[in-house]
N, CA, C and O atoms as a Tinker XYZ file with bonds, in Angstrom:
   304  protein
     1  N    151.227000   55.598000  168.955000    73     2
     2  CA   151.301000   57.071000  168.437000    64     1     3
     3  C    150.068000   58.004000  168.691000    63     2     4     5
     4  O    148.951000   57.490000  168.759000    81     3
     5  N    150.207000   59.184000  168.815000    73     3     6
     6  CA   149.061000   59.990000  168.983000    64     5     7
     7  C    149.080000   61.338000  168.301000    63     6     8     9
     8  O    150.154000   61.882000  168.044000    81     7
     9  N    148.025000   61.838000  168.029000    73     7    10
    10  CA   148.105000   63.200000  167.136000    64     9    11
    11  C    147.165000   63.842000  167.954000    63    10    12    13
    12  O    146.299000   63.348000  168.677000    81    11
    13  N    147.501000   65.189000  167.706000    73    11    14
    14  CA   146.434000   66.255000  168.367000    64    13    15
    15  C    145.511000   66.192000  167.442000    63    14    16    17
    16  O    145.891000   66.138000  166.273000    81    15
    17  N    144.047000   66.184000  167.749000    73    15    18
    18  CA   143.171000   66.815000  166.827000    64    17    19
    19  C    142.453000   67.734000  167.113000    63    18    20    21
    20  O    141.250000   67.588000  166.898000    81    19
    21  N    142.838000   68.735000  167.574000    73    19    22
    22  CA   142.113000   69.829000  167.969000    64    21    23
    23  C    142.531000   70.445000  169.165000    63    22    24    25
    24  O    143.684000   70.287000  169.566000    81    23
    25  N    141.644000   71.186000  169.824000    73    23    26
    26  CA   141.849000   72.190000  171.156000    64    25    27
    27  C    141.249000   70.936000  172.252000    63    26    28    29
    28  O    140.074000   70.577000  172.176000    81    27
    29  N    142.204000   70.335000  173.257000    73    27    30
    30  CA   142.137000   69.353000  174.240000    64    29    31
    31  C    141.752000   67.912000  173.660000    63    30    32    33
    32  O    141.225000   67.107000  174.428000    81    31
    33  N    141.964000   67.611000  172.510000    73    31    34
    34  CA   141.458000   66.219000  171.908000    64    33    35
    35  C    142.594000   65.454000  171.480000    63    34    36    37
    36  O    143.472000   66.124000  170.935000    81    35
    37  N    142.793000   64.272000  171.584000    73    35    38
    38  CA   143.735000   63.457000  170.798000    64    37    39
    39  C    143.292000   62.164000  170.099000    63    38    40    41
    40  O    142.453000   61.460000  170.661000    81    39
    41  N    143.776000   61.822000  168.968000    73    39    42
    42  CA   143.439000   60.421000  168.339000    64    41    43
    43  C    144.306000   59.607000  168.228000    63    42    44    45
    44  O    145.409000   60.079000  167.951000    81    43
    45  N    144.219000   58.168000  168.379000    73    43    46
    46  CA   145.103000   57.307000  168.573000    64    45    47
    47  C    145.163000   56.718000  166.914000    63    46    48    49
    48  O    144.219000   56.307000  166.238000    81    47
    49  N    146.586000   56.834000  166.543000    73    47    50
    50  CA   146.404000   56.776000  165.289000    64    49    51
    51  C    147.294000   54.797000  165.257000    63    50    52    53
    52  O    148.258000   54.523000  165.971000    81    51
    53  N    146.766000   53.981000  164.477000    73    51    54
    54  CA   147.444000   52.835000  164.409000    64    53    55
    55  C    148.642000   52.780000  163.782000    63    54    56    57
    56  O    148.989000   53.429000  162.795000    81    55
    57  N    149.399000   51.797000  164.533000    73    55    58
    58  CA   150.831000   51.318000  163.906000    64    57    59
    59  C    151.360000   50.730000  163.319000    63    58    60    61
    60  O    151.168000   49.529000  163.511000    81    59
    61  N    152.063000   50.995000  162.554000    73    59    62
    62  CA   152.255000   50.416000  160.953000    64    61    63
    63  C    153.340000   49.355000  161.092000    63    62    64    65
    64  O    153.840000   48.793000  160.117000    81    63
    65  N    153.557000   49.199000  161.909000    73    63    66
    66  CA   154.634000   48.424000  162.105000    64    65    67
    67  C    155.896000   48.539000  161.391000    63    66    68    69
    68  O    156.392000   49.603000  161.759000    81    67
    69  N    156.767000   47.885000  160.433000    73    67    70
    70  CA   157.678000   47.858000  159.765000    64    69    71
    71  C    157.357000   48.265000  158.412000    63    70    72    73
    72  O    158.237000   48.230000  157.552000    81    71
    73  N    156.048000   48.689000  158.113000    73    71    74
    74  CA   155.873000   48.975000  156.722000    64    73    75
    75  C    155.911000   50.530000  156.161000    63    74    76    77
    76  O    155.343000   51.476000  156.706000    81    75
    77  N    156.663000   50.587000  155.016000    73    75    78
    78  CA   157.029000   51.624000  154.821000    64    77    79
    79  C    156.978000   52.160000  153.174000    63    78    80    81
    80  O    157.431000   51.352000  152.363000    81    79
    81  N    156.619000   53.062000  152.799000    73    79    82
    82  CA   155.994000   53.409000  151.532000    64    81    83
    83  C    157.106000   53.427000  150.931000    63    82    84    85
    84  O    158.091000   53.872000  151.521000    81    83
    85  N    157.212000   52.886000  149.454000    73    83    86
    86  CA   158.228000   52.980000  148.661000    64    85    87
    87  C    158.277000   53.909000  147.570000    63    86    88    89
    88  O    159.236000   54.309000  146.911000    81    87
    89  N    156.695000   54.252000  147.491000    73    87    90
    90  CA   156.467000   55.659000  146.069000    64    89    91
    91  C    155.159000   56.418000  146.818000    63    90    92    93
    92  O    154.373000   56.052000  147.691000    81    91
    93  N    155.289000   57.416000  146.191000    73    91    94
    94  CA   154.124000   58.180000  146.417000    64    93    95
    95  C    152.860000   58.034000  145.636000    63    94    96    97
    96  O    153.198000   57.271000  144.731000    81    95
    97  N    151.604000   58.323000  145.462000    73    95    98
    98  CA   150.679000   58.210000  144.699000    64    97    99
    99  C    150.864000   59.167000  143.649000    63    98   100   101
   100  O    151.140000   60.295000  144.059000    81    99
   101  N    150.771000   58.998000  142.133000    73    99   102
   102  CA   150.827000   59.736000  141.173000    64   101   103
   103  C    152.591000   59.628000  140.676000    63   102   104   105
   104  O    153.068000   60.195000  139.694000    81   103
   105  N    153.244000   58.860000  141.529000    73   103   106
   106  CA   154.425000   58.964000  141.069000    64   105   107
   107  C    155.117000   58.072000  140.215000    63   106   108   109
   108  O    156.154000   58.353000  139.615000    81   107
   109  N    154.333000   56.652000  140.162000    73   107   110
   110  CA   154.742000   55.757000  139.496000    64   109   111
   111  C    154.367000   55.707000  138.110000    63   110   112   113
   112  O    153.270000   56.253000  137.989000    81   111
   113  N    154.938000   55.164000  136.698000    73   111   114
   114  CA   154.957000   55.231000  135.695000    64   113   115
   115  C    154.553000   54.175000  135.167000    63   114   116   117
   116  O    154.351000   53.205000  135.898000    81   115
   117  N    154.349000   54.091000  133.902000    73   115   118
   118  CA   154.164000   52.611000  133.038000    64   117   119
   119  C    155.071000   51.736000  132.868000    63   118   120   121
   120  O    154.893000   50.578000  132.489000    81   119
   121  N    156.184000   52.303000  133.168000    73   119   122
   122  CA   157.400000   51.331000  132.991000    64   121   123
   123  C    157.671000   50.540000  134.153000    63   122   124   125
   124  O    158.253000   49.464000  134.017000    81   123
   125  N    157.186000   51.100000  135.694000    73   123   126
   126  CA   156.868000   50.071000  136.634000    64   125   127
   127  C    155.898000   49.771000  137.039000    63   126   128   129
   128  O    155.624000   49.952000  138.225000    81   127
   129  N    154.837000   49.063000  135.948000    73   127   130
   130  CA   153.645000   48.475000  136.050000    64   129   131
   131  C    153.891000   47.177000  136.779000    63   130   132   133
   132  O    153.224000   46.755000  137.724000    81   131
   133  N    154.860000   46.639000  136.258000    73   131   134
   134  CA   154.993000   44.857000  137.348000    64   133   135
   135  C    155.916000   45.215000  137.993000    63   134   136   137
   136  O    156.731000   44.293000  138.031000    81   135
   137  N    156.323000   46.243000  138.653000    73   135   138
   138  CA   157.438000   46.056000  139.697000    64   137   139
   139  C    156.341000   46.269000  141.190000    63   138   140   141
   140  O    155.251000   46.826000  141.325000    81   139
   141  N    157.210000   45.560000  142.114000    73   139   142
   142  CA   156.571000   45.888000  143.412000    64   141   143
   143  C    156.533000   47.025000  143.905000    63   142   144   145
   144  O    157.403000   47.865000  143.679000    81   143
   145  N    155.369000   47.254000  144.765000    73   143   146
   146  CA   155.337000   49.214000  145.351000    64   145   147
   147  C    154.724000   48.818000  146.441000    63   146   148   149
   148  O    154.088000   47.765000  146.490000    81   147
   149  N    154.845000   49.561000  147.342000    73   147   150
   150  CA   154.226000   50.009000  148.744000    64   149   151
   151  C    153.659000   51.404000  148.769000    63   150   152   153
   152  O    154.374000   52.388000  148.958000    81   151
   153  N    152.492000   51.463000  148.593000    73   151   154
   154  CA   151.787000   53.075000  148.596000    64   153   155
   155  C    150.803000   52.988000  149.816000    63   154   156   157
   156  O    150.236000   51.994000  150.270000    81   155
   157  N    150.755000   54.207000  150.195000    73   155   158
   158  CA   149.959000   54.355000  151.567000    64   157   159
   159  C    149.176000   55.532000  151.149000    63   158   160   161
   160  O    149.728000   56.492000  150.611000    81   159
   161  N    147.805000   55.488000  151.394000    73   159   162
   162  CA   147.028000   56.708000  151.412000    64   161   163
   163  C    145.521000   56.248000  151.423000    63   162   164   165
   164  O    145.359000   55.267000  152.149000    81   163
   165  N    144.499000   56.654000  150.872000    73   163   166
   166  CA   143.170000   56.300000  151.262000    64   165   167
   167  C    142.416000   56.122000  149.698000    63   166   168   169
   168  O    142.789000   56.829000  148.762000    81   167
   169  N    141.432000   55.202000  149.554000    73   167   170
   170  CA   140.551000   54.890000  148.773000    64   169   171
   171  C    139.630000   56.357000  148.139000    63   170   172   173
   172  O    138.656000   56.842000  148.714000    81   171
   173  N    140.036000   56.706000  147.258000    73   171   174
   174  CA   139.043000   57.945000  146.801000    64   173   175
   175  C    137.989000   57.320000  146.055000    63   174   176   177
   176  O    136.836000   57.617000  146.370000    81   175
   177  N    138.197000   56.449000  145.056000    73   175   178
   178  CA   136.883000   55.777000  144.156000    64   177   179
   179  C    137.266000   53.990000  143.712000    63   178   180   181
   180  O    138.334000   53.476000  143.381000    81   179
   181  N    136.157000   53.517000  143.852000    73   179   182
   182  CA   136.144000   52.214000  143.567000    64   181   183
   183  C    135.087000   51.888000  142.523000    63   182   184   185
   184  O    133.912000   52.168000  142.756000    81   183
   185  N    135.572000   51.114000  140.997000    73   183   186
   186  CA   134.589000   50.844000  140.270000    64   185   187
   187  C    134.945000   49.408000  140.052000    63   186   188   189
   188  O    136.072000   48.924000  140.154000    81   187
   189  N    133.930000   48.842000  139.765000    73   187   190
   190  CA   133.568000   47.468000  139.608000    64   189   191
   191  C    133.146000   47.359000  138.203000    63   190   192   193
   192  O    132.090000   47.906000  137.885000    81   191
   193  N    133.889000   46.674000  137.247000    73   191   194
   194  CA   133.704000   46.697000  135.820000    64   193   195
   195  C    133.470000   45.146000  135.670000    63   194   196   197
   196  O    134.262000   44.643000  134.873000    81   195
   197  N    132.596000   44.282000  136.228000    73   195   198
   198  CA   132.288000   42.902000  136.177000    64   197   199
   199  C    133.460000   42.319000  136.165000    63   198   200   201
   200  O    134.104000   42.160000  135.128000    81   199
   201  N    133.846000   41.947000  137.308000    73   199   202
   202  CA   135.174000   41.233000  137.480000    64   201   203
   203  C    136.407000   41.562000  137.586000    63   202   204   205
   204  O    137.303000   40.782000  137.909000    81   203
   205  N    136.580000   43.050000  137.251000    73   203   206
   206  CA   137.748000   43.812000  137.353000    64   205   207
   207  C    137.568000   44.787000  137.968000    63   206   208   209
   208  O    136.725000   45.569000  137.530000    81   207
   209  N    138.397000   45.171000  139.412000    73   207   210
   210  CA   138.325000   46.383000  140.394000    64   209   211
   211  C    139.198000   47.519000  139.958000    63   210   212   213
   212  O    140.393000   47.277000  139.788000    81   211
   213  N    138.745000   48.723000  139.758000    73   211   214
   214  CA   139.489000   49.820000  139.643000    64   213   215
   215  C    139.571000   50.639000  140.880000    63   214   216   217
   216  O    138.592000   51.261000  141.293000    81   215
   217  N    140.703000   50.649000  141.464000    73   215   218
   218  CA   140.874000   51.599000  142.755000    64   217   219
   219  C    141.584000   52.512000  142.802000    63   218   220   221
   220  O    142.803000   52.339000  142.808000    81   219
   221  N    140.864000   54.112000  142.861000    73   219   222
   222  CA   141.949000   55.064000  142.749000    64   221   223
   223  C    142.273000   55.015000  144.365000    63   222   224   225
   224  O    141.498000   54.759000  145.286000    81   223
   225  N    143.545000   55.313000  144.401000    73   223   226
   226  CA   144.239000   55.180000  145.676000    64   225   227
   227  C    144.652000   56.597000  145.772000    63   226   228   229
   228  O    145.386000   56.861000  144.819000    81   227
   229  N    144.438000   57.765000  146.669000    73   227   230
   230  CA   145.012000   59.005000  146.884000    64   229   231
   231  C    145.903000   59.172000  148.061000    63   230   232   233
   232  O    145.654000   58.608000  149.127000    81   231
   233  N    146.903000   59.911000  147.893000    73   231   234
   234  CA   147.588000   60.735000  149.291000    64   233   235
   235  C    147.537000   61.882000  148.891000    63   234   236   237
   236  O    146.761000   62.295000  148.030000    81   235
   237  N    148.548000   62.656000  149.610000    73   235   238
   238  CA   148.568000   64.084000  149.103000    64   237   239
   239  C    149.513000   64.647000  148.310000    63   238   240   241
   240  O    149.777000   65.850000  148.294000    81   239
   241  N    150.171000   63.572000  147.470000    73   239   242
   242  CA   150.996000   63.876000  146.456000    64   241   243
   243  C    149.995000   63.624000  144.905000    63   242   244   245
   244  O    150.267000   64.181000  143.841000    81   243
   245  N    148.979000   62.793000  145.085000    73   243   246
   246  CA   148.224000   62.679000  143.727000    64   245   247
   247  C    147.521000   61.407000  143.931000    63   246   248   249
   248  O    147.338000   61.134000  145.118000    81   247
   249  N    147.038000   60.479000  142.993000    73   247   250
   250  CA   146.388000   59.627000  142.677000    64   249   251
   251  C    146.948000   58.549000  141.974000    63   250   252   253
   252  O    147.574000   58.897000  140.973000    81   251
   253  N    146.903000   57.072000  142.250000    73   251   254
   254  CA   147.219000   55.757000  141.701000    64   253   255
   255  C    146.190000   54.935000  141.244000    63   254   256   257
   256  O    145.497000   54.385000  142.099000    81   255
   257  N    145.983000   54.767000  140.211000    73   255   258
   258  CA   144.831000   53.461000  139.891000    64   257   259
   259  C    145.370000   51.871000  140.016000    63   258   260   261
   260  O    146.082000   51.265000  139.216000    81   259
   261  N    144.846000   51.438000  141.172000    73   259   262
   262  CA   145.475000   50.044000  141.338000    64   261   263
   263  C    144.188000   49.013000  140.760000    63   262   264   265
   264  O    143.098000   49.076000  141.328000    81   263
   265  N    144.372000   48.178000  139.732000    73   263   266
   266  CA   143.469000   47.395000  139.012000    64   265   267
   267  C    143.896000   45.970000  139.483000    63   266   268   269
   268  O    145.065000   45.690000  139.749000    81   267
   269  N    142.877000   45.107000  139.564000    73   267   270
   270  CA   143.039000   43.697000  139.935000    64   269   271
   271  C    141.408000   43.024000  139.930000    63   270   272   273
   272  O    140.346000   43.641000  140.008000    81   271
   273  N    141.586000   41.892000  139.839000    73   271   274
   274  CA   140.537000   40.942000  139.581000    64   273   275
   275  C    140.621000   40.171000  140.996000    63   274   276   277
   276  O    141.574000   39.501000  141.394000    81   275
   277  N    139.361000   40.429000  141.687000    73   275   278
   278  CA   139.079000   39.897000  143.095000    64   277   279
   279  C    139.177000   38.288000  143.004000    63   278   280   281
   280  O    139.560000   37.602000  143.951000    81   279
   281  N    138.846000   37.847000  141.946000    73   279   282
   282  CA   138.832000   36.567000  141.805000    64   281   283
   283  C    140.447000   35.692000  142.126000    63   282   284   285
   284  O    140.688000   34.648000  142.731000    81   283
   285  N    141.233000   36.564000  141.492000    73   283   286
   286  CA   142.935000   36.025000  141.674000    64   285   287
   287  C    143.170000   36.466000  142.984000    63   286   288   289
   288  O    143.946000   35.755000  143.622000    81   287
   289  N    142.651000   37.579000  143.636000    73   287   290
   290  CA   143.231000   37.857000  144.829000    64   289   291
   291  C    142.421000   37.259000  146.262000    63   290   292   293
   292  O    142.562000   37.626000  147.429000    81   291
   293  N    141.550000   36.224000  145.696000    73   291   294
   294  CA   141.073000   35.505000  146.729000    64   293   295
   295  C    139.669000   36.160000  147.630000    63   294   296   297
   296  O    139.171000   35.662000  148.640000    81   295
   297  N    139.254000   37.356000  146.951000    73   295   298
   298  CA   138.045000   38.193000  147.587000    64   297   299
   299  C    136.900000   37.645000  147.140000    63   298   300   301
   300  O    135.909000   37.799000  147.853000    81   299
   301  N    136.762000   36.883000  145.868000    73   299   302
   302  CA   135.191000   36.566000  145.830000    64   301   303
   303  C    135.398000   34.996000  145.521000    63   302   304
   304  O    134.420000   34.258000  145.392000    81   303
């Protein structure tokens, strides 16, 4: 897949295969805290609070805060 990146240029975009977003950032509510969701966007900010990471994921619809422990995710 390619996208025009201005006059006379093109940028190759990575294929996401069968990944499909289930929600947009900012759409999830507290009631869906333990539900499975697929979000797509970019990392706006990361805060490390001593073993707990807070990641602000942003897309054109808003921001969703993702909270996880790297030790549980196998990152540390």
